[in-house]
matplotlib code that plots the C-alpha trace (Angstrom):
import matplotlib.pyplot as plt

x = [48.3, 48.3, 50.9, 53.3, 52.6, 50.9, 49.5, 50.2, 49.8, 47.7, 48.1, 45.7, 44.3, 40.8, 39.6, 36.7, 39.0, 41.3, 38.3, 36.9, 40.2, 41.2, 38.0, 39.0, 42.3, 42.4, 43.9, 44.9, 46.2, 47.4, 46.2, 47.5, 47.3, 51.0, 53.3, 56.3, 54.6, 54.2, 57.7, 59.3, 57.3, 59.2, 56.3, 57.0, 59.6, 58.2, 56.2, 54.0, 53.5, 50.2, 49.6, 48.9, 51.8, 52.7, 53.6, 55.6, 59.0, 58.3, 57.0, 59.8, 62.4, 60.7, 60.8, 64.5, 65.3, 64.1, 65.9, 62.8, 62.3, 59.9, 57.7, 56.6, 53.7, 54.6, 55.7, 58.6, 58.5, 57.3, 60.7, 64.2, 65.5, 63.3, 64.5, 68.1, 67.3, 65.8, 68.8, 71.1, 68.9, 68.9, 72.7, 72.7, 70.0, 69.9, 66.5, 65.9, 63.5, 61.4, 59.1, 55.8, 55.0, 52.6, 52.4, 56.0, 55.0, 52.5, 53.4, 53.9, 56.3, 59.5, 58.2, 57.4, 60.9, 62.4, 60.1, 61.0, 64.7, 64.5, 63.3, 65.8, 65.2, 62.7, 61.1, 58.4, 56.7, 53.5, 52.6, 48.9, 46.8, 43.4, 41.0, 37.7, 37.6, 39.0, 35.8, 34.0, 36.0, 36.4, 32.6, 32.1, 35.0, 32.8, 35.0, 32.3, 34.7, 34.0, 35.0, 35.7, 35.6, 36.3, 39.4, 40.5, 40.6, 44.3, 45.1, 43.2, 45.0, 48.4, 47.8, 46.8, 49.9, 52.2, 50.7, 51.3, 54.8, 55.9, 54.4, 55.9, 59.4, 59.1, 58.2, 61.1, 63.4, 62.1, 63.6, 61.4, 58.2, 55.5, 53.2, 49.7, 46.6, 47.4, 51.1, 50.3, 47.7, 50.1, 52.7, 50.3, 49.0, 52.6, 53.4, 50.2, 48.9, 51.9, 54.4, 52.9, 53.3, 56.8, 58.0, 56.8, 58.3, 61.7, 61.4, 60.8, 62.8, 65.2, 65.6, 64.9, 67.6, 65.4, 61.9, 61.1, 57.8, 54.8, 51.2, 50.5, 46.9, 44.2, 42.3, 44.5, 48.2, 50.9, 54.7, 57.1, 60.3, 63.5, 65.4, 68.4, 66.8, 63.2, 60.6, 58.0, 54.6, 53.1, 49.4, 47.3, 44.1, 41.2, 37.5, 34.1, 34.0, 33.9, 36.8, 40.5, 42.8, 46.3, 49.0, 52.6, 53.2, 56.5, 56.9, 59.6, 59.4, 57.8, 56.5, 54.7, 54.4, 51.7, 51.3, 47.6, 46.4, 42.9, 41.9, 43.7, 40.8, 38.8, 40.7, 41.6, 41.5, 44.4, 47.3, 47.9, 50.6, 49.6, 52.0, 51.3, 53.8, 54.6, 54.7, 56.2, 53.9, 50.9, 49.6, 49.7, 48.2, 49.0, 47.4, 49.0, 47.3, 49.9, 47.9, 44.9, 47.1, 47.2, 50.3, 49.7, 49.9, 53.1, 54.8, 53.9, 55.4, 58.5, 58.5, 58.4, 61.3, 63.4, 62.9, 63.6, 66.9, 67.8, 67.2, 69.3, 72.1, 72.0, 71.9, 74.9, 76.9, 76.2, 76.4, 78.1, 76.7, 75.7, 73.2, 71.8, 71.3, 69.6, 67.2, 66.4, 65.4, 63.2, 60.2, 59.5, 56.4, 54.0, 50.8, 49.7, 49.2, 52.0, 55.5, 56.0, 58.2, 59.3, 57.7, 59.4, 61.5, 58.8, 56.8, 54.6, 53.8, 52.3, 50.2, 50.8, 48.2, 47.5, 45.2, 41.9, 41.9, 43.8, 42.9, 44.9, 46.7, 50.2, 52.9, 56.6, 59.2, 62.0, 63.5, 66.0, 65.2, 67.4, 64.8, 64.9, 66.4, 69.4, 69.2, 69.5, 72.4, 74.2, 72.5, 68.9, 67.7, 67.9, 64.7, 66.6, 68.4, 65.2, 64.1, 65.2, 65.8]
y = [-23.3, -20.0, -18.6, -21.3, -21.8, -20.1, -22.3, -20.9, -23.8, -26.9, -29.8, -32.6, -34.7, -33.7, -30.3, -30.5, -31.3, -28.3, -26.0, -27.3, -27.0, -23.7, -22.2, -23.1, -21.3, -17.5, -15.3, -16.3, -19.8, -21.2, -24.6, -27.0, -30.6, -30.7, -31.4, -29.9, -26.5, -26.6, -27.8, -25.1, -22.3, -19.5, -19.1, -22.5, -23.3, -26.6, -29.3, -31.8, -34.9, -36.6, -38.2, -41.9, -44.1, -44.9, -41.2, -40.5, -41.1, -39.1, -36.1, -36.2, -36.3, -33.4, -31.3, -32.1, -31.2, -27.7, -27.6, -27.7, -29.2, -32.0, -33.7, -37.1, -38.9, -42.5, -44.6, -42.7, -45.1, -48.6, -50.0, -49.9, -48.9, -45.8, -45.0, -45.2, -42.8, -40.3, -40.6, -39.7, -36.9, -35.5, -35.5, -33.5, -31.0, -28.0, -29.4, -32.1, -35.0, -35.9, -39.0, -38.8, -41.2, -39.2, -41.7, -40.9, -37.3, -38.0, -36.0, -39.1, -40.9, -39.4, -39.8, -43.5, -44.0, -42.6, -44.8, -47.9, -46.9, -47.0, -50.6, -53.1, -55.5, -55.7, -59.2, -58.8, -56.2, -56.1, -53.9, -54.1, -52.3, -53.7, -51.1, -50.6, -49.1, -45.6, -44.4, -45.2, -42.5, -40.0, -39.9, -39.0, -36.5, -33.4, -32.2, -33.0, -34.7, -34.7, -37.5, -36.6, -38.8, -36.5, -38.3, -38.6, -42.1, -41.8, -40.8, -43.8, -46.1, -44.6, -45.1, -48.8, -49.4, -47.8, -49.8, -53.1, -52.2, -50.9, -53.9, -56.4, -54.7, -54.6, -58.3, -59.1, -57.1, -59.2, -62.4, -63.0, -63.4, -64.7, -62.0, -63.0, -61.1, -62.0, -61.0, -57.7, -56.8, -57.8, -55.4, -52.5, -53.1, -53.2, -49.9, -48.4, -49.4, -51.5, -48.8, -46.8, -49.8, -50.7, -47.1, -46.6, -50.0, -48.9, -45.5, -47.0, -50.3, -49.9, -52.5, -56.2, -58.7, -61.2, -62.5, -65.6, -66.4, -64.9, -65.6, -63.2, -63.5, -60.9, -59.2, -60.3, -61.0, -61.3, -61.5, -62.4, -60.2, -61.2, -58.6, -59.3, -60.8, -60.6, -60.9, -58.5, -59.7, -57.6, -58.2, -56.2, -56.4, -54.5, -55.4, -53.7, -53.2, -49.4, -49.2, -48.2, -50.4, -49.3, -49.5, -50.5, -52.0, -53.0, -55.3, -55.8, -57.9, -55.1, -52.6, -52.2, -49.1, -48.7, -46.0, -46.0, -44.4, -43.4, -42.6, -39.6, -38.7, -37.2, -34.1, -33.8, -37.4, -37.8, -40.2, -41.6, -43.4, -46.0, -47.3, -50.4, -51.2, -52.9, -50.1, -51.7, -54.7, -52.8, -52.7, -49.1, -47.8, -44.3, -42.8, -39.7, -37.5, -34.9, -32.8, -32.8, -31.4, -34.1, -35.7, -34.1, -30.7, -31.7, -32.9, -29.9, -27.7, -29.8, -29.4, -25.6, -25.6, -27.9, -26.0, -22.7, -24.0, -25.5, -22.1, -20.4, -22.8, -22.2, -18.5, -18.7, -20.8, -18.2, -14.9, -15.6, -15.9, -12.3, -12.6, -15.7, -14.0, -11.0, -13.3, -15.2, -11.9, -10.7, -12.8, -13.2, -11.6, -14.5, -12.8, -13.6, -11.3, -11.1, -12.5, -16.2, -18.4, -21.6, -20.7, -17.3, -18.0, -19.8, -18.2, -21.1, -24.7, -26.6, -29.7, -31.8, -34.5, -36.7, -39.0, -37.1, -36.1, -32.9, -33.0, -36.2, -36.6, -35.0, -36.3, -36.3, -38.2, -36.4, -38.7, -41.5, -45.1, -46.2, -46.4, -47.0, -50.5, -49.0, -51.6, -49.2, -49.8, -48.0, -50.3, -49.8, -49.4, -46.6, -45.0, -43.7, -41.2, -39.3, -38.8, -35.2, -32.3]
z = [-24.7, -26.7, -24.3, -25.3, -29.0, -31.9, -34.7, -38.1, -40.5, -40.9, -43.3, -44.0, -46.9, -45.8, -46.9, -44.5, -41.6, -42.5, -42.6, -39.3, -37.5, -39.0, -37.7, -34.1, -34.3, -33.5, -36.2, -39.6, -40.2, -43.5, -44.8, -47.3, -48.5, -49.3, -46.3, -48.3, -48.3, -44.6, -43.9, -46.1, -44.6, -42.9, -40.5, -38.9, -36.3, -34.9, -36.7, -35.0, -37.0, -36.1, -39.4, -40.0, -39.0, -42.6, -43.2, -40.0, -41.6, -44.7, -42.8, -40.3, -43.1, -44.9, -41.7, -41.1, -44.7, -44.0, -40.6, -38.5, -35.1, -35.5, -32.8, -34.1, -32.6, -31.8, -33.5, -35.1, -38.0, -38.8, -39.8, -38.4, -41.8, -41.7, -38.2, -39.4, -42.3, -39.9, -37.6, -40.4, -41.6, -38.1, -38.0, -41.2, -40.1, -37.9, -36.8, -34.3, -33.6, -30.6, -30.4, -28.5, -25.7, -23.5, -20.5, -19.7, -19.1, -16.3, -13.2, -10.9, -13.1, -11.7, -8.2, -8.9, -10.2, -7.0, -4.9, -6.9, -6.7, -2.9, -2.8, -1.4, -4.3, -7.1, -7.1, -9.8, -12.0, -14.1, -17.0, -17.8, -20.5, -21.0, -22.4, -24.3, -27.8, -28.0, -29.6, -26.3, -24.5, -27.4, -27.9, -24.3, -24.0, -24.3, -27.3, -29.8, -32.2, -36.0, -38.4, -42.0, -45.1, -48.0, -49.0, -52.6, -54.0, -54.8, -51.2, -49.8, -52.2, -51.3, -47.6, -48.2, -50.3, -47.8, -45.0, -46.7, -47.8, -44.3, -42.4, -44.8, -44.5, -40.7, -40.4, -42.6, -40.3, -37.4, -38.9, -41.9, -40.0, -42.3, -43.5, -42.5, -41.4, -37.8, -37.9, -39.7, -37.0, -34.2, -35.6, -35.9, -32.3, -31.1, -32.7, -31.4, -28.0, -27.2, -27.7, -24.8, -22.5, -23.5, -23.5, -19.9, -18.9, -20.3, -18.6, -15.2, -15.3, -18.2, -21.0, -20.5, -21.2, -23.0, -23.7, -21.7, -23.4, -25.1, -26.3, -29.2, -29.9, -30.5, -28.9, -25.9, -25.7, -23.0, -22.8, -20.1, -20.0, -18.2, -16.2, -13.9, -10.8, -11.7, -14.5, -15.9, -17.0, -19.8, -20.5, -22.9, -24.9, -26.4, -25.9, -25.8, -22.1, -21.4, -18.9, -19.0, -17.0, -17.6, -15.0, -14.2, -10.8, -9.2, -6.2, -3.5, -0.3, 1.8, -0.8, -4.1, -6.3, -9.0, -11.6, -12.6, -15.8, -17.0, -20.6, -22.0, -24.1, -21.2, -20.1, -16.4, -15.3, -13.0, -13.2, -9.7, -7.8, -5.3, -2.6, -0.5, 2.2, 5.5, 8.0, 11.2, 10.8, 9.7, 6.1, 4.8, 1.5, 0.1, -3.0, -4.5, -7.0, -7.8, -10.3, -12.6, -15.4, -18.1, -19.6, -23.0, -21.4, -19.5, -22.7, -24.7, -22.0, -22.2, -26.0, -25.7, -23.1, -25.2, -28.4, -26.6, -25.2, -28.6, -30.2, -27.6, -28.1, -31.9, -31.3, -29.0, -31.6, -34.3, -32.5, -29.2, -25.6, -25.3, -28.2, -26.6, -23.3, -25.0, -26.8, -23.6, -22.0, -24.9, -25.7, -29.4, -31.0, -31.0, -31.3, -27.8, -24.8, -22.3, -22.4, -23.1, -21.0, -22.5, -25.9, -26.0, -29.1, -31.0, -33.7, -34.2, -33.7, -36.7, -36.8, -39.9, -40.2, -43.2, -41.4, -41.9, -38.3, -37.6, -34.0, -33.3, -30.0, -29.9, -27.7, -27.4, -25.5, -23.7, -21.1, -21.4, -20.8, -17.9, -15.2, -11.4, -12.0, -13.8, -16.5, -19.5, -21.8, -24.6, -27.0, -26.0, -29.6, -32.2, -31.0, -28.0, -30.1, -30.6, -27.0, -26.6, -29.0]

ax = plt.figure().add_subplot(projection="3d")
ax.plot(x, y, z, "-o")
ax.set_aspect("equal")
plt.show()
């Protein structure tokens, strides 16, 4: 996406990872082990945080301190306290925060919301995410991934300590849930795989009113959510079967709509919408593949557009509408051939990664959470504040 962004800076705890990734980027790119150096750089407009979960809050706060736009891979943070701290920092900063949930950027999502919104009454819905290990798909992706292990002992120790501290604090926020190996694992799975499912559920259906029941085991778990007039069954799990079964399906009396996802680690696999309905007494099935362009690409385009608009608004506030219009008409010098569109006012996009894998997935969340069911509320959770720049 060189016509949208130019990478100018990389950060990681692994020197080998930095060297490997920098070699893949055209032109000169700076590297550092210190996120503060990256965040303070004048060569950076937007920072993508794809570090290990324990560091998301710290890196987002560093970006906001230097008035950068920051795109944080999900989860935004591991505790509500950290989310509140980020919210306050955003209010004090000229920068802004977005949270990444790539499934919401799939091309058929908005079409599915319209289809579901046209149902006479929702009777039932199911959210399913049962998949094999990520490594199964990554290793077959054709990207020839590398894994680096040149971590300093103090970095590994810090990551372990932060993990324990964050999970313990999060479980305490949930009502003093006892800290056990099982509860700690459940929290991490919820923040990882589970956040994709619950984010999509909220996008399409809005927020549930309550939890009717749950079975929170591992490697499989399920939850029954209550909505006005219907329930949603959420089932998920991880095993060693090399398949990716992730979908959301909504049922009415005469129609069902399903969003079907494949692994995002193999580029070009489509997200499809499946409609089954009663067509004047006949059973009719329709499968819609809108595009092969993947959700990650869609969300990064959204990122560029939002950052561009945000920059134009800031310019308008400082210099008046005439200056903003002039900047909109004149692409920035980004080191790419041809004029940029959504990325025209961006000098760079930077990936900050302290996980030892600079090439981690990057995603961001831009839409609200009110859904076809219209059940969203003003009190949907603090995370909602971060869904658009």
